[in-house]
C-alpha positions in Angstrom: 3.5 -11.5 39.1 7.6 -11.6 39.2 7.3 -12.4 35.5 5.1 -10.5 33.9 5.2 -7.1 35.7 8.3 -5.6 34.4 8.9 -4.9 30.7 12.3 -4.8 29.4 13.3 -2.9 26.9 16.7 -2.3 25.1 18.4 0.6 26.2 19.4 2.9 23.1 22.9 1.5 22.5 25.7 4.5 23.3 24.5 4.6 26.8 24.5 1.3 28.7 23.9 -2.5 27.4 21.8 -3.0 30.3 18.2 -3.4 29.5 15.9 -0.4 30.3 12.7 -1.6 33.0 9.3 -0.6 33.2 6.0 -1.2 34.7 4.0 -3.0 32.0 1.2 -0.7 32.8 3.3 2.4 32.3 5.0 1.4 28.8 2.4 -1.2 27.2 0.7 0.4 24.2 -2.6 -1.2 23.1 -2.3 -3.3 19.7 -5.0 -3.4 17.4 -6.4 -7.1 17.4 -8.7 -8.5 14.7 -10.4 -11.6 14.4 -10.0 -13.5 11.2 -9.7 -16.7 9.3 -7.9 -15.5 6.3 -4.5 -17.5 6.5 -3.2 -18.2 3.1 0.8 -18.9 1.6 1.9 -15.4 1.7 3.9 -14.5 -1.8 5.6 -11.6 0.0 7.9 -11.0 2.9 5.4 -10.9 6.1 6.6 -7.2 7.0 5.9 -6.0 3.7 2.5 -8.0 2.8 1.3 -6.9 6.6 2.4 -3.2 5.9 0.6 -3.3 2.4 -2.5 -4.8 4.0 -2.4 -3.0 7.4 -4.8 0.4 6.4 -6.6 -2.0 4.3 -7.7 -4.5 7.2 -8.0 -1.6 9.7 -10.9 -0.2 7.2 -12.4 -3.7 6.8 -12.2 -4.3 10.8 -15.5 -1.4 10.7 -17.5 -3.8 8.9 -16.4 -7.2 7.9 -13.8 -8.2 10.7 -14.4 -8.6 14.4 -12.1 -6.0 16.3 -11.2 -7.8 19.8 -9.3 -6.5 22.8 -7.3 -9.1 24.6 -10.2 -9.5 27.5 -12.2 -10.6 24.7 -10.1 -13.6 23.2 -11.8 -16.4 25.1 -15.5 -14.7 24.9 -18.2 -15.2 22.4 -17.1 -15.7 18.9 -19.6 -14.4 16.2 -17.5 -16.4 13.4 -17.7 -19.9 15.1 -20.7 -19.1 16.8 -19.4 -20.3 20.3 -17.0 -19.6 23.2 -13.6 -20.7 22.1 -11.2 -23.4 23.7 -8.6 -23.0 21.4 -7.3 -19.5 20.3 -4.7 -18.9 17.8 -3.1 -14.9 17.5 -1.0 -14.5 14.4 1.2 -11.6 13.6 4.5 -10.6 11.9 8.0 -10.5 13.6 7.7 -7.7 16.2 4.4 -6.9 16.4 4.4 -7.8 19.9 2.6 -11.6 20.4 4.9 -11.8 23.3 4.2 -8.6 25.0 0.6 -9.5 24.5 0.7 -12.5 26.0 2.7 -10.9 28.8 0.1 -8.4 29.5 -2.8 -11.0 29.5 -0.9 -13.1 32.1 -0.1 -9.9 34.0 -3.8 -8.8 33.8 -5.2 -12.5 34.8 -2.9 -12.4 37.9 -3.8 -9.1 39.2 -7.5 -10.1 38.9 -8.4 -7.8 35.9 -9.8 -10.3 33.5 -10.3 -14.4 32.9 -10.7 -14.9 36.6 -12.6 -18.3 35.7 -9.1 -19.9 35.0 -7.5 -21.0 38.0 -4.0 -21.9 36.8 -2.3 -20.2 33.7 0.6 -21.9 32.6 2.8 -20.1 30.0 5.3 -21.7 27.7 7.3 -21.2 24.7 7.5 -23.5 21.8 11.3 -22.8 21.2 12.2 -24.2 25.2 11.1 -27.4 23.7 13.1 -27.8 20.8 15.6 -30.2 22.3 13.4 -31.7 24.6 12.8 -35.8 24.0 9.5 -37.4 24.8 7.9 -35.8 27.8 4.4 -35.8 29.5 2.4 -33.1 30.2 3.0 -33.2 34.1 6.6 -33.4 33.8 6.3 -30.2 31.0 4.1 -28.6 33.5 6.8 -29.3 36.3 9.8 -28.4 34.6 8.4 -24.8 34.5 6.6 -24.8 37.8 8.1 -27.3 40.1 6.6 -26.1 43.5 3.2 -27.8 42.1 4.7 -31.3 42.3 2.4 -32.1 45.3 -0.8 -30.7 43.6 -0.2 -31.5 40.1 -2.8 -34.6 40.3 -5.6 -32.4 42.0 -4.9 -29.4 39.6 -5.4 -31.2 36.2 -8.8 -32.8 37.5 -10.4 -29.8 36.7 -9.3 -28.6 33.2 -12.4 -26.2 32.5 -10.2 -24.2 34.8 -6.9 -24.1 33.0 -5.6 -22.2 30.4 -2.2 -23.2 28.7 -0.4 -20.6 26.7 2.2 -21.6 24.1 4.2 -18.5 22.3 6.1 -19.2 19.1 4.7 -21.7 17.1 7.2 -20.3 14.4 10.1 -20.9 16.6 9.4 -24.7 17.1 11.6 -27.0 14.9 9.0 -30.0 15.3 6.8 -30.6 12.4 3.1 -30.2 14.6 0.0 -31.9 12.5 -3.2 -30.3 14.2 -5.5 -32.8 12.2 -5.3 -35.5 14.5 -4.2 -36.3 18.3 -3.1 -39.2 19.8 -2.7 -38.3 23.9 -5.6 -38.8 26.2 -4.0 -39.1 29.7 -1.2 -36.4 31.3 1.0 -39.2 32.2 1.7 -40.1 28.9 5.3 -39.8 27.3 4.9 -38.0 23.4 6.6 -35.6 22.0 5.8 -31.8 22.7 4.1 -31.2 20.1 1.9 -34.3 20.4 0.8 -32.6 23.3 -0.1 -29.4 22.2 -2.3 -30.6 19.6 -3.8 -33.0 21.9 -4.6 -30.1 24.2 -5.9 -28.2 21.3 -8.1 -31.0 20.3 -9.3 -31.8 23.4 -8.5 -35.5 23.8 -6.0 -34.6 26.8 -7.7 -32.7 29.6 -11.2 -32.2 27.7 -12.5 -28.7 28.6 -9.2 -27.0 29.0 -8.3 -23.7 27.1 -5.3 -23.4 24.9 -4.1 -19.7 23.5 -1.1 -20.0 21.1 0.7 -17.2 19.0 2.5 -17.7 15.5 4.1 -15.7 12.6 1.6 -16.0 9.7 4.0 -17.8 7.4 4.0 -20.9 9.9 0.2 -21.2 9.5 -0.2 -21.2 5.9 1.2 -24.5 6.2 -0.9 -25.3 9.4 -4.4 -26.9 9.5 -6.1 -23.8 11.5 -9.6 -25.3 11.2 -9.3 -26.5 14.7 -9.2 -23.3 16.4 -12.6 -21.5 17.2 -11.0 -17.9 17.0 -8.2 -16.9 15.0 -7.1 -13.3 15.8 -4.4 -11.3 14.0 -2.3 -8.5 15.7 -2.5 -5.6 13.5 0.2 -3.6 15.3 -0.2 0.3 16.3 -2.5 2.9 14.9 -1.3 6.3 14.4 -2.3 7.5 18.1 -0.6 4.5 19.3 2.4 5.0 17.4 2.5 8.8 18.7 2.1 7.4 22.2 4.9 5.0 22.0 7.2 8.1 20.9 6.3 10.0 23.8 6.9 7.3 26.2 10.3 6.6 24.4 11.6 9.9 24.4 10.3 11.7 27.5 10.3 15.0 26.3 7.3 16.2 24.6 9.1 18.4 22.4 11.7 15.5 21.3 9.1 13.3 20.7 6.8 15.8 18.6 10.0 16.4 16.6 10.8 13.0 15.9 7.2 11.9 15.0 7.0 14.7 12.6 10.0 13.6 10.5 8.7 9.9 10.6 5.3 11.3 9.5 7.0 12.8 6.5 9.0 9.8 5.7 6.6 7.1 4.7 8.9 4.1 4.4 9.8 4.7 8.6 6.1 5.8 8.9 4.5 2.5 7.7 6.9 0.0 9.4 6.3 1.6 12.8 2.8 0.0 12.7 5.3 -2.7 14.3 6.3 -1.9 18.0 9.8 -3.2 17.7 10.4 -1.1 14.5 9.2 1.5 16.4 12.0 1.2 18.8 14.4 1.0 16.4 13.1 4.2 14.8 13.2 5.9 17.9 16.4 4.8 19.2 18.0 5.9 15.7 16.7 9.4 16.0 17.8 9.7 19.4 21.5 9.2 18.4 21.0 11.4 15.7 19.3 14.3 17.9 22.1 13.4 20.5 24.9 13.8 17.5 23.5 16.9 16.3 21.3 18.7 18.8 21.3 22.7 17.9 22.2 22.5 13.9 18.8 22.0 12.1 20.1 21.8 8.6 22.7 19.2 9.8 20.2 17.3 11.6 18.0 16.8 9.0 20.8 15.6 6.5 21.7 13.0 9.3 18.4 11.5 9.8 17.8 8.2 7.6 15.9 8.7 4.4 15.5 4.5 3.3 15.2 1.8 5.9 18.6 0.7 4.7 19.8 3.8 6.0 17.6 3.2 9.4 19.9 0.1 9.9 23.1 1.3 9.1 22.7 4.3 11.7 21.7 2.0 13.8 24.6 -0.7 13.7 27.0 2.4 13.1 26.2 3.9 16.7 26.1 0.6 18.3 29.7 0.5 16.6 30.9 4.0 17.5 30.3 3.1 21.1 31.8 -0.3 21.2 35.2 1.2 19.4 35.1 3.9 21.5 35.7 1.5 24.2 38.1 -1.0 22.6 39.4 1.3 19.8 39.2 -2.1 17.6 37.3 -1.8 14.1 38.8 -5.3 13.2 37.3 -7.3 15.9 33.9 -5.3 15.0 34.3 -6.3 11.4 35.2 -10.1 11.9 32.0 -10.1 14.3 29.6 -8.4 11.2 31.1 -10.9 9.0 30.4 -14.1 11.2 27.1 -13.4 11.9 26.4 -12.2 8.9 26.7 -15.6 7.2 24.8 -17.4 10.2 22.0 -14.5 9.4 21.9 -15.0 5.6 21.6 -19.0 6.3 19.2 -18.6 8.7 17.0 -16.0 6.2 17.3 -18.6 3.1 16.1 -21.4 5.3 13.8 -20.0 7.5 15.5 -20.3 10.6 15.2 -17.2 13.5 16.7 -19.1 16.8 20.2 -20.5 16.7 22.1 -22.2 19.5 25.7 -23.0 20.1 26.0 -25.2 17.2 25.6 -22.5 14.8 27.5 -20.2 16.2 30.4 -22.5 16.3 29.9 -23.4 12.5 30.1 -19.9 11.6 32.9 -19.1 13.7 30.4 -16.3 15.9 32.8 -15.1 18.7 30.3 -14.4 21.8 32.4 -11.6 23.4 29.1 -10.7 25.4 29.9 -6.8 24.7 29.1 -6.1 20.9 27.9 -9.4 20.3 25.1 -8.6 22.8 24.1 -5.5 21.3 22.9 -7.1 18.4 21.7 -10.7 19.8 19.9 -11.6 22.5 20.3 -14.8 24.8 17.7 -17.3 26.4 17.7 -20.3 28.1 19.8 -21.9 30.6 23.7 -22.0 29.9 23.7 -25.6 28.7 20.9 -25.0 26.5 20.9 -21.2 25.1 19.0 -20.0 22.3 20.1 -16.6 20.4 18.0 -14.6 18.2 18.6 -11.2 16.2 17.1 -8.4 18.3 14.9 -7.9 15.3 14.2 -10.4 12.3 15.0 -6.8 9.6 17.9 -6.7 11.7 18.9 -10.4 10.8 18.4 -9.6 6.9 20.5 -6.4 7.4 23.1 -8.4 8.4 22.7 -11.3 5.8 22.7 -8.2 3.2 26.0 -6.8 4.9 28.2 -9.7 5.2 28.3 -9.5 1.2 29.6 -6.2 1.4 32.5 -7.0 4.4 33.4 -10.4 2.6 33.1 -9.9 -1.0 33.0 -12.9 -3.4 32.0 -12.6 -6.8 30.5 -16.0 -7.0 28.6 -16.2 -3.7 27.1 -12.9 -4.1 25.6 -14.2 -7.5 24.3 -17.5 -5.6 22.4 -15.3 -3.4 20.7 -13.0 -5.8 19.8 -15.9 -7.8 18.6 -17.8 -4.8 16.9 -15.1 -3.2 14.8 -14.5 -6.5 13.6 -17.9 -7.0 11.9 -17.7 -3.6 8.3 -17.6 -4.4 7.4 -17.1 -0.7 9.0 -13.6 -0.2 11.6 -15.2 2.6 14.5 -12.8 1.0 12.7 -9.9 -0.3 13.9 -7.4 2.5 17.5 -9.4 1.9 17.5 -7.8 -1.6 16.2 -4.4 -0.7 19.1 -4.0 1.6 21.8 -5.3 -0.6 20.3 -2.7 -2.9 20.7 0.0 -0.4 23.9 -0.5 0.5 24.8 -0.5 -3.2 24.9 3.5 -2.5 28.2 4.6 -1.7 27.0 7.6 1.0 24.9 5.2 2.6 27.9 2.8 3.4 30.5 5.8 4.1 28.3 5.9 7.5 29.7 2.5 8.2 33.5 3.1 6.9 34.8 4.6 10.0 34.0 1.6 12.3 34.5 -1.6 9.9 36.6 -0.1 7.4 35.6 -0.4 3.5 33.0 -2.1 2.2 33.4 -3.5 -0.9 32.8 -1.4 -4.2 32.9 -4.4 -6.5 29.6 -6.1 -4.4 27.9 -3.0 -5.2 28.5 -3.0 -8.9 27.5 -6.8 -8.9 24.2 -5.4 -6.9 23.6 -2.6 -9.5 24.2 -4.9 -12.8 21.8 -7.4 -11.0 19.1 -4.1 -10.8 19.8 -3.3 -14.2 19.1 -6.7 -15.7 15.8 -7.0 -13.3 14.1 -3.8 -14.5 14.7 -4.9 -18.1 13.1 -8.3 -17.3 10.6 -6.7 -15.1 9.0 -4.0 -17.3 7.5 -6.8 -19.4 6.0 -8.9 -16.3 3.3 -8.7 -14.0 3.0 -5.3 -12.6 3.5 -6.1 -8.4 7.1 -7.4 -9.8 8.1 -4.2 -11.4 6.8 -2.6 -8.2 9.0 -4.8 -6.4 12.3 -3.5 -8.4 10.8 -0.1 -7.9 11.4 -0.5 -4.3 15.0 -1.7 -5.0 15.8 1.2 -7.0 14.3 3.5 -4.1 16.4 1.8 -1.5 19.4 2.4 -3.7 19.0 6.0 -3.9 20.6 6.0 -7.2 18.8 8.5 -9.6 21.5 8.0 -12.2 20.8 4.3 -12.4 16.8 4.9 -12.0 17.1 7.3 -15.3 19.1 5.1 -17.1 16.9 2.0 -16.5 13.3 3.8 -16.3 14.4 7.1 -18.0 14.3 5.3 -21.3 10.7 3.6 -20.8 8.0 5.7 -22.2 5.1 4.4 -20.0 4.2 3.3 -16.3 1.6 1.6 -16.0 0.2 0.4 -12.6 -3.9 0.7 -13.7 -6.0 -1.9 -11.9 -3.3 -2.4 -9.2 -4.2 -1.3 -5.6 -1.2 0.7 -4.1 -0.4 2.0 -0.9 0.8 5.5 0.2 4.6 4.2 0.7 4.0 2.7 -2.7 3.2 6.0 -4.1 6.2 7.6 -2.4 8.3 4.8 -4.0 7.1 5.3 -7.6 7.0 9.8 -6.9 10.7 8.9 -6.2 11.2 7.0 -9.5 9.7 9.4 -11.3 11.2 12.6 -9.9 14.3 10.5 -11.2 13.4 10.5 -14.7 13.5 13.7 -16.5 10.3 13.0 -18.5 7.6 9.9 -18.6 5.6 10.0 -21.5 2.5 8.4 -19.7 1.7 7.3 -16.2 -1.7 5.3 -15.7 -2.5 5.0 -12.1 -6.4 4.1 -13.3 -8.0 2.1 -10.3 -5.0 2.0 -8.1 -6.7 3.0 -5.1 -4.7 6.2 -4.8 -7.2 8.4 -2.3 -5.7 11.7 -1.1 -2.6 10.4 1.2 -1.3 8.8 -2.0 -2.0 11.7 -4.0 0.1 13.8 -1.9 3.0 11.8 -2.2 2.7 12.2 -6.3 2.5 15.9 -6.2 6.1 16.5 -6.4 6.3 14.2 -9.3 3.9 15.5 -11.5 6.2 18.0 -13.5 8.1 14.7 -15.0 4.6 13.7 -16.7 3.3 14.2 -19.9 0.1 12.2 -19.7 -1.4 11.0 -16.3 -4.2 8.9 -15.8 -6.1 8.8 -12.3 -9.4 7.2 -13.8 -11.7 5.4 -11.2 -9.8 6.2 -7.8 -12.7 7.5 -6.1 -10.8 10.7 -5.2 -12.6 13.3 -3.0 -13.3 16.8 -3.3 -10.2 17.5 -0.7 -8.0 16.2 -3.0 -8.3 18.9 -5.4 -5.9 21.4 -3.5 -3.1 18.4 -4.0 -4.0 18.5 -7.5 -4.3 22.1 -8.2 -0.5 22.3 -6.7 0.9 19.8 -8.8 -0.8 21.1 -12.1 -0.3 24.8 -11.1 2.7 26.2 -13.7 3.4 22.4 -14.7 5.2 23.1 -17.8 5.0 19.2 -18.7 1.6 18.0 -18.2 -0.5 17.7 -21.5 -3.1 15.2 -20.5 -4.8 14.8 -17.2 -7.7 12.1 -16.8 -9.5 12.6 -13.4 -12.6 10.7 -14.8 -14.3 8.1 -12.4 -13.9 10.2 -9.1 -15.8 12.4 -7.0 -14.4 16.1 -7.3 -17.7 17.8 -6.6 -17.4 20.6 -3.5 -15.6 23.9 -2.7 -12.3 22.7 -3.3 -13.0 22.2 -7.1 -12.3 25.5 -7.2 -8.9 25.5 -6.5 -8.2 22.9 -9.2 -10.2 25.2 -12.0 -8.0 28.0 -10.6 -4.7 26.3 -11.4 -5.9 25.1 -14.4 -5.7 28.8 -15.9 -1.9 28.9 -15.4 -0.8 25.1 -16.5 -0.2 23.9 -20.2 -3.0 21.0 -20.2 -4.2 20.1 -23.6 -6.5 17.5 -22.6 -8.5 17.2 -19.3 -11.0 14.6 -18.6 -13.7 15.2 -15.9 -16.4 12.5 -16.8 -18.1 10.5 -13.9 -17.6 13.0 -11.1 -20.6 14.1 -10.0 -20.6 17.8 -11.0 -23.4 19.8 -10.8 -24.3 22.9 -12.4 -22.6 24.7 -9.5 -19.6 23.5 -10.4 -19.8 25.6 -13.9 -18.9 28.8 -12.7 -15.5 27.4 -11.5 -15.2 25.6 -14.7 -15.7 28.8 -16.6 -13.1 30.4 -14.6 -10.7 27.8 -15.5 -11.4 27.4 -19.3 -12.0 31.2 -19.8 -8.1 31.7 -19.0 -6.6 28.8 -20.1 -4.8 29.5 -23.6 -3.6 25.4 -24.0 -6.8 23.3 -23.2 -8.0 21.6 -26.4 -10.3 18.8 -25.0 -12.5 19.0 -22.2 -14.7 15.8 -21.3 -17.3 16.8 -18.8 -19.5 13.6 -19.7 -21.9 11.6 -17.4 -22.2 14.3 -15.0 -25.2 16.7 -13.8 -24.9 20.3 -15.4 -28.5 20.9 -16.2 -28.9 24.3 -14.2 -28.7 28.3 -13.9 -24.8 28.1 -14.0 -24.8 25.9 -17.1 -24.8 29.5 -18.8 -21.6 30.6 -17.4 -20.1 27.7 -19.0 -21.1 28.4 -22.2 -20.3 32.1 -21.9 -16.8 31.0 -21.1 -16.6 28.3 -24.1 -16.7 31.8 -26.5 -13.3 32.7 -24.9 -11.7 29.2 -24.7 -9.5 27.7 -27.3 -11.3 24.1 -26.8 -11.7 21.9 -29.8 -13.5 19.0 -28.5 -16.3 18.9 -25.7 -17.8 16.1 -24.2 -21.4 16.8 -22.6 -22.7 13.3 -23.2 -25.0 12.1 -20.3 -25.4 15.5 -18.2 -29.5 15.7 -18.1 -29.1 18.6 -20.3 -32.9 19.5 -21.4 -34.3 21.9 -24.1 -34.0 24.8 -21.9 -30.0 24.6 -22.3 -30.3 25.0 -25.8 -29.9 28.5 -25.9 -26.8 28.9 -23.8 -25.6 26.1 -26.0 -26.4 27.9 -28.9 -24.8 31.0 -27.7 -21.3 29.1 -26.7 -21.4 27.6 -30.2 -22.3 30.5 -32.2 -19.5 32.6 -30.8 -16.8 30.3 -30.8 -14.3 30.1 -33.6 -12.1 26.7 -32.3 -14.8 24.0 -31.4 -14.5 21.0 -34.1 -16.1 18.3 -32.2 -19.2 18.8 -29.8 -20.9 15.4 -28.2 -24.4 16.0 -26.5 -25.7 12.5 -26.7 -27.7 10.9 -23.5 -29.5 14.3 -22.9 -32.9 15.3 -23.4 -32.9 18.3 -25.9 -36.3 17.6 -27.5 -38.4 21.0 -27.4 -39.1 24.1 -29.1 -35.5 25.8 -28.3 -33.7 22.9 -30.1 -34.0 25.2 -33.2 -31.6 27.4 -31.7 -29.0 25.0 -31.3 -29.3 23.5 -34.8 -29.2 27.4 -36.2 -26.1 27.8 -34.3 -24.6 24.9 -35.3 -25.0 26.0 -39.2 -22.3 28.7 -38.7 -20.0 26.9 -36.6 -16.8 25.1 -37.2 -18.1 22.2 -35.8 -16.9 19.0 -37.6 -18.2 16.1 -35.6 -21.6 16.2 -33.8 -23.4 13.4 -31.9 -26.5 13.8 -30.8 -27.0 10.2 -30.2 -30.2 9.2 -27.7 -31.3 12.7 -26.9 -35.0 12.2 -27.2 -35.8 13.6 -30.8 -39.0 12.9 -32.5 -40.5 13.7 -35.6 -41.4 17.4 -34.2 -37.9 18.1 -34.1 -36.6 16.5 -37.4 -37.3 19.6 -39.2 -35.1 21.7 -37.4 -32.2 19.2 -38.4 -32.4 20.0 -41.8 -31.1 23.6 -41.2 -27.4 21.6 -40.6 -27.4 21.2 -44.3 -26.3 24.9 -44.2 -23.2 24.1 -42.6 -20.0 24.1 -44.3 -18.1 21.8 -42.1 -20.2 19.4 -40.4 -18.6 16.0 -41.5 -20.2 13.4 -39.3 -23.3 13.2 -37.6 -24.9 11.0 -35.1 -28.3 10.6 -34.7 -28.7 7.2 -33.6 -31.1 5.9 -31.1 -33.8 8.3 -31.1 -37.3 8.1 -31.9 -37.6 9.4 -35.8 -40.0 7.4 -38.1 -40.5 7.6 -41.6 -42.5 11.1 -41.5 -39.1 12.9 -39.6 -37.1 10.6 -41.9 -37.8 13.3 -44.7 -36.2 15.8 -43.3 -33.0 13.8 -42.7 -33.2 12.6 -46.3 -33.6 16.6 -47.4 -30.6 17.2 -44.7 -28.1 14.5 -46.4 -29.3 15.5 -49.9 -28.6 19.5 -49.7 -25.5 19.2 -47.4 -22.2 19.5 -49.3 -19.6 18.7 -46.2 -21.7 15.7 -44.7 -19.4 12.8 -45.3 -20.9 10.1 -42.5 -24.7 10.0 -40.5 -25.6 7.4 -38.4 -29.4 7.3 -38.0 -31.9 4.9 -36.0 -33.5 2.3 -38.3 -35.7 0.6 -35.7 -38.9 2.7 -36.1 -37.9 3.1 -40.2 -39.9 1.1 -42.7 -37.9 -0.6 -45.2 -38.8 2.0 -48.0 -37.8 4.8 -45.7 -34.5 3.0 -45.2 -33.8 2.4 -48.6 -34.4 5.7 -49.5 -31.7 7.2 -47.1 -29.3 4.4 -48.3 -29.6 5.3 -52.1 -28.1 9.0 -51.0 -24.9 7.3 -50.6 -24.1 7.8 -54.5 -25.3 11.3 -54.4 -22.1 12.6 -52.8 -18.3 10.8 -53.2 -17.3 9.2 -50.0 -20.7 9.7 -48.4 -21.9 6.9 -45.8 -25.4 6.5 -44.3 -25.5 4.1 -41.6 -28.8 2.9 -40.3 
């Protein structure tokens, strides 16, 4: 009870270095935990990987994954079809694994859950890093010495025992879950062998085991021995709000802070991690305290990037320290030494340090500034040190290069960081790029003195080379370099690196809202980008909203196959309204049908778009009045693709009336379920239009008495290409086709895949023979005799350049 009822939380720097203490039930916020067995080698830094997958996994929990609360960890598992005795809980650094364990034990000790366990023994892997051979009994008694007289009896009933081991990733021992060696609790062995033997049930058969770990450690571990593997997904939107309210106390301040974070995708995305939430809240509370009334000044001072977040965090701690000591030299020396230790840890997967590391890197533990950044644990003779957060370790690793600049050392770090396939240095690289921005570095100047301008120059040169190389490589690598540029806030560098590139292509690459926010910054930093392809990129409404401010820099934009809903139309409308740059907008393969489609079409009237592609959008004839309004009042639109919708109906007439007032040259109505009753409306629109050059009516069902009206209208039109493929034509309609011979403009006629036989082919023969403009005709040959085919083929010599395709 004493160990678990209090949740210690670091006090915001600048007040006191004592941790703030809360009853765990007052402060604990529920975490989303899902049951999964998907542990593979991760090619990215865990925080980035989880940030990308977070929303995706949350959606998946509704279907494939099992959403489990902590009180169900040792209940029936659907995946393994048993009541698990060995459970692995995984999660990225700072996401709350240790806090989850603390709450689990507290709820047990207060009688809320798992009363089938008579004893719960909780250990940390890091506490056994320096331990030699030990037995299970000795291991228990080291932590629970008051059980010495009863330990033999306790271990006689394994089914009532739960062993918890926190932080597998902090163990220096190689732990192999494939085989176990121990059978008796008095046997001496390495700590790792004891854990494995408990998990595999060769030791204390029937006991239960709960282990926590970071995902990267699990990538190299055989996890098949666990009956349940649970992944902590962190905070949902509502949980983040609760955390902010708990932190600030004041509803006004918490709402103000949360609104700002919501508008900053980088910060909001990382807030799924509780420890990140704490850092963000801490920094914002510092900023609010510094600028309590001046709103404009406050907004300007708030961090925009992750680098600026950590710079502000550290600057405020240093401000408090220097105020007390007046010594910036001491602070600089400490940051230099812990920075080099931090970098060594990042590059070698070390997150737990001891006195040997402090001595090796000349780190002075002054108990004041030192303890603002680093936590201590363990007994005086065996103290372990960890950074407040893994990301803080990565930040200090980058900062060291700007405090203690050495050109060769920086180049070596950049080269090594790039070479790691497991992404261990990905955030370190982002921090290096973030610190290349002079305004970001300036925040630290008064506390630690000048930071190296040469280091900034080296990093910028590295980014330039990186962009040149990555533009020809995998799209994910290019996206990473966009993140470097985003952290750098260097718009001139972006324009120089990306501006000369005429095309940005992330098609078939699922992107997150945060990715779109970064992409938006990149595109806005370029004066103009010729083509941006975001087809099948999983953009959704949230990502679209982030991208809208960049639309005025793009000439040709493709959103094909993103299943954008009707609610996306207002965002699209705001992006194209009065846009002077956008010329082609491809929205095919979405789902824009609905009341908001009107907004998009109203915006079209003031845009300068030449080409609008709306195929496969589930549009019906009720969309036609809005389409009509858009094209009637637009002076630039030349190409409109409405293929594979369902426009048949009474309102189709509105669209055809608007066609007479438009400047459209290319109209695609392929696959719209149009019937013979639409032909008079088509005829009216075509007859009174002087600009239409290409018309595609394929894959409709136009056979019927009104088909002749359409053919008559085409004889006086300016249509050059007419596609009537697969429209259900039979011999009865063939004579109507003859009317097309009067057209002076028709050059290409596609009649492929209709049902015309030898009888109807006579009409086609006369059409070709009499036409003075036709250069190319495609005719179905499946129902024609060889004689009819030959007769049609011979017409190729009748007109110079004429081609008859059968």
